C-alpha positions in Angstrom: 0.0 0.0 0.0 1.1 3.5 -0.7 1.9 5.9 2.1 -0.8 8.6 2.7 -0.9 12.0 4.4 -2.6 10.3 7.4 0.4 8.0 7.8 2.7 10.9 7.8 0.5 12.9 10.3 0.4 9.9 12.7 4.2 9.5 12.5 4.9 13.2 13.1 2.1 13.5 15.7 0.3 16.3 13.9 -3.0 16.7 12.1 -3.3 15.7 8.4 -4.1 19.4 7.6 -0.7 20.3 9.1 1.1 17.9 6.8 -0.7 19.5 3.8 0.4 23.0 4.9 4.0 21.8 5.3 3.9 20.4 1.8 2.6 23.8 0.6 5.4 25.5 2.6 2.8 27.5 4.5 4.6 30.3 6.5 2.2 29.8 9.4 3.8 26.5 10.2 6.8 26.7 12.5 10.2 25.5 11.2 10.4 23.0 14.0 7.1 21.4 12.9 8.1 21.5 9.2 11.3 19.7 10.1 9.5 17.0 12.1 6.9 16.4 9.3 9.6 16.3 6.5 11.6 13.8 8.5 8.5 11.6 8.8 7.9 12.0 5.1 11.4 10.9 4.3 11.4 8.0 6.8 8.1 6.7 5.3 9.1 7.4 1.7 6.1 9.7 1.2 6.0 11.8 -2.0 3.3 14.5 -2.4 0.8 14.1 -5.2 1.5 17.2 -7.2 -1.3 16.7 -9.6 -3.8 16.7 -6.8 -2.2 19.7 -5.3 -2.4 21.5 -8.6 -6.1 21.0 -8.8 -6.6 22.3 -5.3 -4.2 25.3 -5.5 -4.8 26.1 -9.2 -1.0 25.8 -9.6 1.0 23.4 -11.7 4.4 24.0 -10.1 5.7 23.9 -13.7 7.7 26.5 -15.5 7.5 26.7 -19.3 10.7 27.3 -21.3 10.4 28.7 -24.8 13.4 27.9 -27.1 14.2 30.1 -30.1 14.0 27.1 -32.6 13.7 23.3 -32.8 15.6 21.6 -29.9 17.7 19.4 -32.1 19.4 22.5 -33.6 19.3 24.8 -30.6 20.9 22.3 -28.2 23.9 22.0 -30.4 25.0 25.3 -29.0 26.6 24.9 -25.5 24.9 28.2 -24.4 21.6 26.4 -24.0 22.6 23.4 -21.8 24.4 25.9 -19.5 21.5 28.3 -19.2 19.2 25.3 -18.6 21.5 24.3 -15.8 21.0 27.6 -14.2 17.2 27.5 -14.7 16.9 23.9 -13.3 19.0 24.7 -10.3 16.8 27.7 -9.3 13.6 25.7 -10.2 14.7 22.7 -8.1 15.3 25.0 -5.1 11.6 25.9 -5.1 10.3 22.4 -6.3 9.3 23.5 -9.8 9.4 21.2 -12.8 10.2 22.4 -16.3 8.4 22.0 -19.6 10.1 22.9 -22.8 8.4 24.3 -25.9 10.0 24.5 -29.3 9.0 24.9 -32.9 10.6 25.2 -36.4 8.8 28.4 -37.2 7.6 31.5 -35.2 4.1 30.3 -35.7 4.8 26.8 -34.2 6.6 28.4 -31.3 3.6 30.7 -30.6 1.1 27.8 -30.9 3.1 25.9 -28.3 3.0 28.8 -25.9 -0.7 29.3 -26.4 -1.3 25.6 -25.6 0.8 26.0 -22.4 -1.0 29.1 -21.3 -4.6 28.3 -22.2 -4.2 24.7 -21.1 -2.9 25.9 -17.7 0.0 23.6 -18.1 2.5 26.0 -16.5 2.5 28.8 -13.9 4.9 31.0 -15.8 7.2 31.2 -18.8 10.9 31.9 -19.4 11.8 33.1 -22.9 15.3 31.9 -23.8 15.7 34.5 -26.5 14.6 38.0 -27.5 13.5 38.5 -31.1 12.5 41.6 -33.1 8.7 42.1 -33.1 8.1 38.9 -31.3 4.5 37.6 -31.4 5.0 35.4 -28.3 5.9 38.3 -26.1 2.9 40.3 -27.3 0.7 37.3 -26.6 2.0 36.9 -23.1 1.6 40.6 -22.4 -2.0 40.6 -23.7 -2.7 37.5 -21.6 -1.2 39.1 -18.5 0.6 35.8 -18.0 3.8 35.8 -15.8 6.9 35.6 -17.9 10.6 36.6 -17.9 12.9 37.2 -20.9 16.5 36.1 -21.1 17.8 38.9 -23.2 16.7 42.5 -23.8 13.2 43.0 -25.3 13.1 44.8 -28.6 10.4 47.2 -27.4 8.7 48.3 -24.2 12.0 47.5 -22.3 10.7 49.2 -19.1 7.5 47.1 -19.1 9.0 43.6 -19.4 11.0 41.8 -16.7 14.2 40.6 -18.3 17.7 39.3 -17.4 20.5 40.2 -19.8 24.1 41.2 -20.2 25.3 44.6 -21.4 25.9 43.2 -24.9 26.6 46.6 -26.4 29.4 47.3 -24.0 30.7 43.7 -24.2 31.1 43.9 -28.0 32.6 47.4 -27.8 35.2 46.2 -25.3 36.0 43.1 -27.5 36.5 45.3 -30.5 38.6 47.8 -28.5 40.8 44.9 -27.4 41.7 44.2 -31.1 42.1 47.9 -31.9 44.6 48.2 -29.0 46.6 45.4 -30.6 46.9 47.4 -33.8 44.1 45.9 -35.9 42.0 48.2 -38.1 40.6 45.6 -40.5 38.2 44.0 -38.0 35.2 42.0 -39.2 32.0 41.1 -37.2 30.5 37.7 -37.4 27.0 37.6 -35.8 23.8 35.7 -35.7 20.4 36.7 -37.3 19.5 40.4 -37.2 16.1 39.2 -35.9 17.8 38.5 -32.6 18.2 41.5 -30.3 21.5 40.2 -28.9 23.0 40.4 -32.4 21.8 43.9 -32.9 23.3 45.1 -29.5 26.7 43.4 -30.2 26.8 44.8 -33.7 26.1 48.3 -32.4 28.9 47.9 -29.8 31.3 46.8 -32.5 30.4 49.8 -34.7 30.7 52.2 -31.8 34.3 51.0 -31.1 35.2 51.5 -34.8 33.8 55.0 -34.9 35.6 56.0 -31.7 38.9 54.8 -33.2 38.2 56.6 -36.5 38.1 53.3 -38.4 35.7 53.3 -41.4 32.8 50.9 -41.3 32.8 48.3 -44.1 29.6 46.5 -45.0 31.5 43.5 -46.4 33.1 43.0 -43.0 29.7 42.3 -41.3 28.4 38.7 -41.8 25.3 37.1 -40.3 24.9 33.4 -40.0 23.3 30.9 -37.6 24.8 30.5 -34.1 26.3 27.1 -35.2 29.7 25.8 -36.2 28.6 25.7 -39.8 27.7 29.3 -39.6 31.2 30.2 -38.6 32.6 28.1 -41.4 30.4 29.8 -44.0 31.3 33.3 -42.6 35.1 32.4 -42.9 34.8 31.5 -46.5 33.0 34.7 -47.3 35.4 37.0 -45.5 38.6 35.3 -46.9 37.3 35.7 -50.4 37.4 39.5 -50.1 40.1 41.4 -52.0 41.2 42.8 -48.6 40.3 40.2 -46.0 40.2 41.2 -42.3 43.1 40.6 -39.9 40.8 40.2 -36.8 37.3 39.0 -36.1 34.7 39.8 -33.4 32.5 36.6 -33.3 29.2 36.8 -31.5 29.2 33.1 -30.3 31.9 30.5 -29.3 30.4 27.7 -31.4 30.6 29.9 -34.5 34.2 30.8 -33.5 35.0 27.0 -33.3 33.7 26.6 -36.8 36.0 29.5 -37.9 39.0 27.9 -36.2 38.3 24.6 -37.9 38.0 26.3 -41.3 41.2 28.3 -40.8 43.0 25.1 -39.9 41.9 23.4 -43.1 43.2 26.5 -45.0 46.5 26.4 -43.2 45.9 29.9 -41.8 47.4 30.3 -38.4 45.6 31.9 -35.3 46.6 34.3 -33.9 49.7 34.9 -36.2 47.6 35.5 -39.3 44.1 36.2 -37.9 43.1 37.3 -34.3 39.7 36.3 -32.9 37.6 37.5 -29.9 34.4 35.5 -29.2 31.4 35.5 -26.9 29.9 33.3 -24.1 33.1 31.6 -22.8 31.6 28.1 -22.8 33.9 25.1 -22.1 34.6 24.9 -25.9 36.4 28.2 -25.7 38.9 26.9 -23.2 39.5 23.5 -24.9 39.7 24.9 -28.5 43.0 24.9 -30.2 44.2 27.6 -29.7 42.1 28.5 -26.7 39.7 31.3 -27.5 39.7 34.8 -26.1 36.1 35.1 -25.1 33.7 37.4 -23.3 32.3 35.5 -20.3 28.6 36.4 -20.0 28.0 34.1 -17.0 25.4 32.0 -18.7 24.5 30.0 -15.5 23.5 33.2 -13.7 21.4 34.3 -16.7 19.3 31.2 -16.2 19.3 31.2 -12.4 18.3 34.8 -12.0 15.6 34.6 -14.7 14.0 31.6 -12.8 14.4 33.2 -9.4 12.7 36.4 -10.7 9.9 34.5 -12.4 9.1 32.5 -9.3 8.9 35.8 -7.4 6.4 37.2 -10.0 4.3 34.0 -9.9 4.2 34.0 -6.1 3.5 37.7 -5.8 1.7 39.3 -8.8 2.4 42.7 -7.4 6.2 42.2 -7.9 7.5 45.2 -9.9 9.0 44.9 -13.4 12.8 44.3 -13.1 15.8 44.7 -15.4 18.7 42.6 -14.2 22.1 43.0 -15.8 24.5 40.1 -15.3 28.1 41.3 -15.3 30.5 40.2 -18.1 34.3 40.0 -18.3 36.8 39.2 -21.1 38.9 36.1 -20.6 42.1 36.6 -22.6 43.6 33.4 -24.0 45.6 32.7 -27.2 43.6 33.8 -30.2 44.8 37.4 -30.3 48.1 39.1 -30.8 49.7 42.4 -31.9 49.1 43.1 -35.5 52.3 42.8 -37.6 52.6 43.7 -41.3 54.7 40.8 -42.3 54.7 38.2 -45.1 52.9 35.7 -42.8 49.7 37.7 -42.8 46.8 36.8 -45.0 47.5 38.2 -48.5 45.5 41.4 -49.1 
């Protein structure tokens, strides 16, 4: 026979209603009583029926996660497993489960979110991306459903709770690092311009060039997917130019890995012939050959703080809108060096 609340109540010498309140973490129950009840639950092997609790409390104890594209493609990028680690850690602390929603198109993603919201499958939603003119965000706002965005919303920034880095500043600092090393032929390799993170990093790159008096070149700006293949395609395009760049600001480590692989195939040496600064500082950056100089955006904290903030919103609907900026730092490794006009450079 399965263990019941009555069994736990008898073992802890409390009323069954007290056990229910302990399970719900009711603040009116003393910590001493909570401890005694939880010890009885553990000793008897009792696990609360969360489905029954959901029906009673009108709460699912589930957080919905909205991915930017189909999971098979998205999870190739190490950013997402790491941000999910931060999310799951914060969710576990408060005994929330996670439900992931993906889709190949924006319409499929929106449909998945509508099903989660209208079906009351989740208590709140975390958007793992921020897109220009995003229909999902508009739907969640109109539905007055609790949600948090990882990234900066494209519009109504002050009205939407979000957790982000200062991507403009990070890209500006990355570009300035290369300028200080003597580079003035610096290209930018980013993701889709539909993603706000790409726009912010591109603007930071352009600002650093302007401040240094370096002319902007349209042919030095490439947009591909945040995948290894995207980096390889960008490399082919840039190296085919009559005057190829001597340095790259790459908006993602996985793209940078694709660039390193392509350069190796072409017998182009990094950093002797081409310097690279990347973003995210995932494990790949450290184990790449050579190890990548990368801007550490503290991915774990992005996920952890987004979840913590969402739970606060779900538990207290009066919680004010928040803008949380996670600090970044550049981790200098071995993919950059002082520019030298010597025969070993890429022919221009």
